[in-house]
C-alpha positions as CSV (number, residue, x, y, z in Angstrom):
1,M,0.0,0.0,0.0
2,K,1.3,3.5,-0.9
3,K,2.7,5.3,2.1
4,K,0.9,8.3,3.5
5,T,2.6,11.7,3.1
6,S,1.7,13.1,6.5
7,P,4.8,14.7,8.1
8,Y,4.3,14.1,11.8
9,F,6.2,11.8,14.1
10,L,4.1,9.8,16.4
11,V,5.7,9.1,19.8
12,I,4.1,6.1,21.4
13,G,4.4,5.9,25.2
14,L,5.1,8.8,27.5
15,G,7.5,7.4,30.0
16,A,10.8,9.2,30.4
17,S,12.1,8.2,27.0
18,G,8.9,9.1,25.2
19,V,8.6,12.5,26.8
20,S,12.2,13.4,26.1
21,M,11.9,12.2,22.5
22,A,8.7,14.3,21.9
23,K,10.4,17.4,23.3
24,F,13.6,16.8,21.3
25,L,11.9,16.4,18.0
26,C,9.8,19.4,18.7
27,S,12.9,21.4,19.4
28,K,14.2,20.4,16.0
29,G,11.1,21.9,14.4
30,K,9.4,18.6,13.7
31,S,5.6,18.1,13.8
32,V,5.0,15.7,16.8
33,V,2.0,13.8,18.1
34,A,2.3,11.8,21.3
35,T,0.0,9.1,22.6
36,D,-0.2,7.0,25.7
37,I,-3.0,4.5,26.7
38,D,-2.5,5.5,30.4
39,A,-5.1,8.2,31.4
40,G,-2.8,9.1,34.3
41,R,-0.5,10.9,31.9
42,A,-2.7,14.0,31.8
43,S,-0.2,16.3,33.5
44,T,2.5,15.2,31.1
45,A,0.2,15.8,28.2
46,K,-0.4,19.4,29.4
47,E,3.3,20.0,29.5
48,L,3.7,18.8,26.0
49,N,0.7,20.7,24.7
50,A,2.3,23.9,25.9
51,L,5.2,23.2,23.5
52,G,2.7,22.7,20.6
53,I,2.7,18.9,20.7
54,R,-0.7,17.3,20.2
55,T,-1.4,14.5,22.6
56,E,-3.9,11.6,22.8
57,I,-4.1,10.3,26.4
58,G,-6.1,7.3,27.7
59,F,-6.7,5.8,24.2
60,H,-5.0,5.0,20.9
61,D,-6.6,6.2,17.7
62,P,-5.9,3.9,14.7
63,D,-6.2,6.8,12.3
64,T,-3.4,8.7,14.2
65,F,-1.1,5.7,13.8
66,N,-2.0,5.1,10.1
67,R,-1.6,8.8,9.1
68,A,1.7,9.3,10.7
69,G,4.9,9.7,8.8
70,T,7.1,7.9,11.3
71,L,6.3,5.9,14.5
72,I,8.7,6.1,17.4
73,P,7.6,3.6,20.0
74,S,9.2,3.7,23.5
75,P,11.3,0.6,24.3
76,G,8.6,-0.9,26.4
77,I,6.1,-1.0,23.6
78,P,6.1,-4.4,21.8
79,L,6.6,-4.1,18.0
80,T,3.9,-6.8,17.7
81,H,1.3,-4.2,18.9
82,A,-1.7,-4.4,16.6
83,L,-1.8,-0.7,15.8
84,I,1.9,-0.6,15.0
85,R,1.5,-3.6,12.7
86,E,-1.5,-2.0,11.0
87,A,0.4,1.3,10.5
88,L,3.4,-0.4,9.0
89,A,1.0,-2.1,6.5
90,H,-0.2,1.4,5.6
91,G,3.4,2.3,4.7
92,V,4.2,4.3,7.8
93,D,7.9,4.3,8.8
94,L,9.3,2.9,12.1
95,M,12.2,4.5,13.9
96,G,13.8,3.9,17.3
97,E,15.4,6.4,19.7
98,L,18.9,5.2,19.0
99,D,18.7,6.2,15.4
100,V,17.2,9.6,16.2
101,F,20.1,10.1,18.6
102,A,22.7,8.9,16.1
103,A,21.4,11.4,13.5
104,Y,22.3,14.4,15.7
105,N,25.0,13.2,18.0
106,T,28.6,14.4,17.3
107,L,30.4,12.9,20.4
108,P,32.1,9.5,20.6
109,V,29.9,6.8,22.1
110,I,30.6,3.9,24.4
111,A,27.6,1.6,24.4
112,I,27.0,-1.2,26.9
113,T,24.6,-4.1,26.5
114,G,24.2,-7.6,28.0
115,T,21.6,-9.4,30.1
116,N,23.1,-8.5,33.5
117,G,25.6,-5.9,34.7
118,K,24.8,-3.2,32.2
119,T,24.0,-0.5,34.8
120,T,27.0,-1.3,37.0
121,T,29.4,-1.3,34.0
122,T,27.9,1.8,32.5
123,T,28.2,3.6,35.9
124,L,31.8,2.3,36.3
125,I,32.8,3.6,32.9
126,G,31.4,7.0,33.8
127,E,33.4,7.0,37.1
128,M,36.6,5.9,35.4
129,L,36.3,8.6,32.7
130,R,35.7,11.3,35.3
131,A,38.7,10.2,37.3
132,C,40.8,10.4,34.1
133,G,39.7,14.0,33.4
134,R,36.9,13.5,30.9
135,N,33.3,14.8,31.2
136,P,31.0,11.9,30.2
137,F,27.2,12.0,29.7
138,V,25.9,8.7,31.3
139,G,22.5,7.7,30.2
140,G,20.3,5.6,27.9
141,N,18.5,2.6,29.4
142,I,20.2,3.5,32.7
143,G,17.6,6.3,33.3
144,T,18.4,9.5,31.4
145,P,17.3,9.3,27.7
146,L,20.2,9.9,25.3
147,V,18.5,12.8,23.5
148,E,18.6,14.7,26.8
149,N,22.3,15.2,26.1
150,L,21.4,16.7,22.7
151,M,19.1,19.2,24.3
152,A,21.0,20.3,27.4
153,P,23.9,22.7,26.8
154,G,26.9,21.3,28.5
155,H,30.5,20.4,28.1
156,T,30.3,16.6,27.8
157,D,33.0,15.1,25.6
158,V,31.8,11.4,25.4
159,V,28.5,9.5,25.7
160,V,28.3,6.4,27.9
161,A,25.1,4.6,27.0
162,E,23.4,1.6,28.6
163,I,21.5,-0.1,25.7
164,S,18.7,-2.7,26.0
165,S,17.8,-5.3,23.5
166,F,14.5,-3.5,22.9
167,Q,16.4,-0.4,21.8
168,L,18.6,-2.4,19.5
169,D,15.6,-4.1,17.9
170,L,14.7,-0.7,16.3
171,S,18.3,0.4,15.4
172,K,19.3,0.6,11.8
173,T,22.1,3.2,11.9
174,F,23.4,3.5,15.5
175,R,27.2,2.9,15.6
176,P,29.1,3.2,18.8
177,E,32.8,3.8,18.6
178,V,33.2,1.3,21.5
179,G,30.6,-1.4,22.0
180,V,30.5,-3.7,25.1
181,L,28.8,-7.1,25.3
182,L,28.9,-8.3,28.9
183,N,26.9,-11.6,28.8
184,I,23.8,-13.2,27.4
185,S,21.4,-15.4,29.4
186,E,17.7,-16.2,29.2
187,D,15.6,-13.1,29.6
188,H,12.6,-11.4,28.0
189,L,11.4,-14.6,26.4
190,D,7.9,-13.1,26.6
191,R,9.1,-10.6,24.0
192,Y,11.1,-12.8,21.7
193,A,10.1,-15.7,19.5
194,S,13.1,-17.7,20.8
195,Y,16.3,-17.4,22.9
196,E,18.2,-17.2,19.6
197,A,16.3,-14.1,18.6
198,Y,17.2,-12.5,21.9
199,E,20.9,-13.4,21.3
200,D,20.8,-11.9,17.8
201,S,19.4,-8.7,19.3
202,K,22.3,-8.4,21.7
203,W,24.9,-9.1,19.1
204,S,23.4,-6.5,16.8
205,L,25.1,-3.8,18.8
206,F,28.1,-4.3,16.6
207,K,26.4,-4.6,13.2
208,N,27.2,-1.0,12.0
209,Q,30.8,-0.8,13.5
210,T,33.7,-0.2,11.1
211,P,37.4,-1.4,11.4
212,S,38.1,1.9,13.3
213,D,35.7,1.0,16.1
214,T,36.2,-1.5,19.0
215,A,34.1,-4.4,20.3
216,V,34.7,-5.4,23.9
217,I,33.2,-8.9,24.4
218,N,33.1,-11.5,27.1
219,R,34.7,-14.6,25.6
220,A,32.3,-16.8,27.6
221,V,29.3,-15.5,25.6
222,N,27.7,-18.4,23.7
223,G,28.8,-18.6,20.1
224,F,31.7,-16.2,20.6
225,D,33.9,-17.5,17.8
226,T,31.2,-17.6,15.2
227,A,29.8,-14.2,16.1
228,V,33.0,-12.3,16.2
229,S,34.0,-13.6,12.8
230,K,31.2,-11.5,11.3
231,I,32.2,-8.3,13.2
232,R,34.2,-5.8,11.3
233,S,35.6,-3.8,14.2
234,R,38.6,-4.5,16.4
235,I,37.8,-7.3,19.0
236,I,39.2,-7.1,22.5
237,D,38.0,-9.7,24.9
238,F,37.9,-10.6,28.6
239,S,37.5,-13.8,30.6
240,S,37.5,-15.2,34.1
241,D,37.6,-18.8,32.8
242,P,41.0,-20.4,33.6
243,N,40.9,-22.2,30.2
244,T,40.7,-19.0,28.1
245,R,41.7,-16.0,30.2
246,E,45.4,-16.0,29.6
247,N,45.0,-15.3,25.9
248,C,42.4,-12.5,26.5
249,S,42.9,-8.7,26.5
250,A,41.8,-8.8,30.2
251,D,42.8,-11.9,32.3
252,I,40.5,-11.8,35.3
253,R,41.8,-13.4,38.5
254,D,40.5,-13.6,42.0
255,T,42.4,-10.6,43.3
256,E,43.5,-8.7,40.1
257,I,42.7,-8.1,36.4
258,R,45.7,-8.3,34.1
259,I,45.2,-6.2,31.0
260,R,47.2,-6.9,27.8
261,L,46.6,-4.4,25.0
262,K,49.8,-4.1,22.9
263,D,51.7,-1.4,24.7
264,L,49.1,-1.1,27.5
265,T,49.6,-3.7,30.2
266,P,48.2,-2.3,33.5
267,T,47.1,-4.6,36.4
268,L,44.1,-3.6,38.4
269,R,43.8,-4.8,42.0
270,T,40.4,-6.0,43.1
271,D,41.1,-7.7,46.4
272,H,40.4,-4.5,48.4
273,L,37.0,-3.7,46.9
274,K,34.0,-3.7,49.2
275,E,31.3,-2.4,46.8
276,L,32.0,-4.7,43.9
277,Q,32.0,-8.3,45.3
278,G,31.8,-11.4,43.2
279,A,33.3,-12.8,40.0
280,H,30.6,-11.1,37.9
281,N,31.6,-7.7,39.2
282,R,35.3,-8.4,38.3
283,E,34.0,-9.1,34.8
284,N,32.2,-5.7,34.9
285,I,35.3,-4.0,36.0
286,A,37.4,-5.6,33.3
287,A,34.9,-4.6,30.6
288,A,34.7,-1.1,31.9
289,A,38.5,-0.7,31.9
290,L,38.9,-2.1,28.4
291,A,36.2,0.2,27.1
292,C,38.0,3.2,28.5
293,L,41.3,2.1,27.2
294,A,39.8,1.5,23.7
295,L,38.8,5.2,23.8
296,D,42.1,6.6,25.0
297,H,45.4,5.6,26.7
298,F,44.2,6.4,30.2
299,P,46.6,5.9,33.1
300,V,45.9,3.0,35.4
301,E,45.8,5.4,38.4
302,G,42.8,7.1,36.9
303,L,41.0,3.8,36.2
304,S,41.7,2.6,39.8
305,K,40.5,5.9,41.2
306,G,37.2,5.5,39.2
307,I,36.7,2.0,40.6
308,A,37.4,3.1,44.1
309,S,34.8,5.9,43.8
310,F,32.0,3.5,42.7
311,K,29.1,3.1,45.1
312,N,26.8,0.2,45.0
313,L,23.7,0.9,43.0
314,S,20.2,0.8,44.6
315,H,18.5,-2.6,44.5
316,R,21.6,-4.4,43.2
317,M,23.0,-6.5,46.1
318,E,22.2,-3.6,48.4
319,F,22.7,-4.2,52.1
320,V,19.6,-3.2,54.0
321,K,20.1,-4.1,57.7
322,T,21.2,-6.8,60.1
323,I,18.6,-7.8,62.7
324,R,19.7,-10.1,65.5
325,G,22.5,-11.6,63.4
326,I,20.4,-12.0,60.2
327,S,21.4,-9.8,57.3
328,F,18.9,-8.6,54.7
329,Y,19.9,-7.8,51.1
330,D,17.9,-6.1,48.3
331,D,18.7,-7.5,44.9
332,S,15.4,-6.6,43.3
333,K,17.1,-5.7,40.0
334,A,17.7,-9.5,39.6
335,T,14.9,-10.0,37.1
336,N,16.3,-13.2,35.5
337,T,17.8,-16.4,36.6
338,D,21.4,-15.6,35.7
339,A,21.3,-12.5,37.9
340,V,20.1,-14.7,40.8
341,V,23.0,-17.2,40.2
342,R,25.4,-14.3,40.5
343,A,23.8,-13.1,43.7
344,L,23.9,-16.6,45.3
345,D,27.6,-16.9,44.4
346,C,28.3,-13.8,46.5
347,F,27.1,-15.5,49.7
348,K,27.8,-19.2,48.9
349,K,25.6,-20.6,51.7
350,N,23.0,-20.0,54.4
351,I,20.6,-18.1,52.2
352,I,16.9,-17.6,52.6
353,L,15.9,-16.6,49.1
354,I,12.8,-14.5,48.3
355,L,12.0,-15.6,44.7
356,G,9.1,-14.9,42.3
357,G,7.0,-12.3,40.6
358,R,5.8,-11.9,37.0
359,E,7.4,-14.4,34.7
360,K,9.1,-13.6,31.4
361,G,9.3,-17.1,30.0
362,T,11.3,-17.9,33.1
363,D,13.0,-21.3,33.4
364,F,13.5,-21.8,37.1
365,T,15.2,-25.1,36.6
366,L,18.3,-23.1,35.6
367,L,18.6,-22.2,39.4
368,V,18.3,-25.8,40.7
369,R,22.0,-26.5,41.0
370,D,22.8,-23.2,42.8
371,V,19.8,-23.4,45.0
372,R,20.7,-26.9,46.1
373,K,24.2,-25.7,46.9
374,S,23.5,-22.4,48.7
375,V,19.8,-21.9,49.7
376,K,18.3,-23.2,53.0
377,T,14.7,-22.1,52.3
378,I,12.8,-20.3,49.5
379,V,10.0,-17.9,50.1
380,S,7.9,-17.7,46.9
381,L,6.2,-14.4,46.1
382,G,3.9,-13.1,43.3
383,E,2.2,-14.6,40.3
384,S,4.9,-17.3,39.9
385,R,4.4,-18.8,43.5
386,A,3.0,-22.1,42.3
387,H,5.7,-22.5,39.6
388,V,8.4,-21.8,42.1
389,R,6.9,-24.4,44.6
390,E,6.7,-27.0,41.9
391,T,10.2,-26.5,40.7
392,F,12.0,-26.5,44.1
393,Q,9.8,-28.4,46.5
394,G,12.1,-31.5,46.3
395,I,15.3,-29.3,46.6
396,C,14.6,-27.3,49.7
397,P,11.7,-26.1,51.8
398,V,9.4,-23.6,49.9
399,I,7.1,-21.2,51.8
400,E,4.6,-19.1,50.0
401,A,3.9,-15.5,50.8
402,E,1.1,-13.3,49.5
403,T,2.6,-9.9,50.3
404,M,6.1,-8.5,50.7
405,Q,5.5,-8.0,54.4
406,E,4.6,-11.7,54.7
407,A,7.7,-12.6,52.7
408,V,10.0,-10.7,55.0
409,E,8.4,-12.0,58.1
410,K,8.6,-15.7,56.9
411,G,12.1,-15.2,55.6
412,Y,13.2,-13.9,59.1
413,A,11.4,-16.7,60.9
414,S,13.2,-19.3,58.7
415,A,16.6,-17.8,59.4
416,L,19.3,-18.2,62.1
417,P,22.0,-15.8,63.1
418,G,24.6,-15.7,60.4
419,D,22.0,-16.4,57.6
420,V,21.2,-14.0,54.8
421,V,17.6,-13.1,53.7
422,L,18.0,-12.2,50.0
423,L,15.4,-10.6,47.8
424,S,16.5,-11.8,44.3
425,P,13.3,-12.6,42.5
426,A,14.4,-13.8,38.9
427,C,11.1,-12.2,37.7
428,A,9.6,-8.9,36.7
429,S,7.8,-6.9,39.4
430,F,4.7,-5.7,37.6
431,D,2.4,-8.3,39.2
432,M,2.6,-6.4,42.5
433,F,4.7,-3.3,42.1
434,D,5.3,-0.4,39.7
435,N,8.8,-1.6,38.9
436,Y,11.8,-3.3,40.5
437,A,12.8,-0.2,42.4
438,H,9.3,0.0,44.0
439,R,9.7,-3.7,44.9
440,G,13.1,-3.1,46.5
441,R,11.9,-0.1,48.5
442,E,8.9,-2.0,49.8
443,F,11.3,-4.8,50.9
444,A,13.5,-2.3,52.8
445,V,10.4,-0.7,54.4
446,R,9.2,-4.1,55.6
447,V,12.6,-5.0,57.0
448,K,12.7,-1.8,58.9
449,G,9.1,-2.4,60.1
450,L,10.2,-5.9,61.3
451,E,13.0,-4.4,63.3
452,D,10.7,-1.9,64.9
453,H,8.2,-4.6,65.8
454,L,10.9,-6.7,67.4
455,H,11.9,-3.7,69.5
456,D,8.4,-3.0,70.8
């Protein structure tokens, strides 16, 4: 069908990225319409209306979709949405926020993707660059939309961008000077036709890179050799596997990371770090250091200073409180099984695990080996309670809880001094909470309430 000639951009979804995108396009003189099915976006709509942006709130009008020149869906909007598919059949173009950003950005970009560790690594790179005298903009999927850096007058000299698979799915032109792939494990299988499709999405970070660019990749990623043979950029790798690490650009040991990049051979000590515990965080540090060194020959002192200034991120293995010898940790950001495995590895044993929520095609059997080794009791929470019980009832005791307060109370009652009560759900939070941060805050509030009750 012949494409409509209407000039407007239709921004779909008015979360942070959608609002920023609508404002940015408007600032460039584009005709913009914004729509969100959530009637609660009325105040946001008023703000956009004042800029001359037409909004449709609380409903979606098929005609608005079909008459647009270009659709720009927010990352959380599935591309299988019926109105998006219908509009595409009418010849409407589809564009993602990465390509809009790429069309206007003039700064070098370090882009980080992977199933787990993206936010930690993105933040680490920002800290390292600042310690080395650079002024990075840190954003993307981490919280601040990339186009914000295009609108805000500042003195940034490099963009450090956390990138999700949903953003990559809509990218045709985005090309980071340095791309980082941390790992790939099962996640978002409710959005992808297969695990292979999810893997392909992650690897697509490198598809537009040229020989002058750099790809920083974990050698442990499945299909590494085959995938890197198709990448045109320079490959530098890292590994903590004794079988492969000695030949990698970053050889990750228990207490240090040995970097080997031609004339750059710094060693980063990690045995003194309190904020970045566990083998997975040593991988994050190695990836961050390689990304910075791919951009410039920074001194090891600057990289080390950046690592030392890092503070643990909220809801990522965040210590909450110790009550009568029982420690509580908030790892609400662990929304897939691989993240839970990494969390369990930090404590090794004596764990009371609060597990469950809204599933994303979750295969809980991937946790069986580590649960058998480290977990004393599971407290199952959320929509997946029955699935959790069925999977682990022969492995360890499983106790069901209907609310976060009940989960905290039952976790505490199951623990002994020296044990850890760990919220690491392996699931999305949307069955009971607004997001993973809301879930983590509720956990912390209930732990504090438990302490207050015990002191009464």
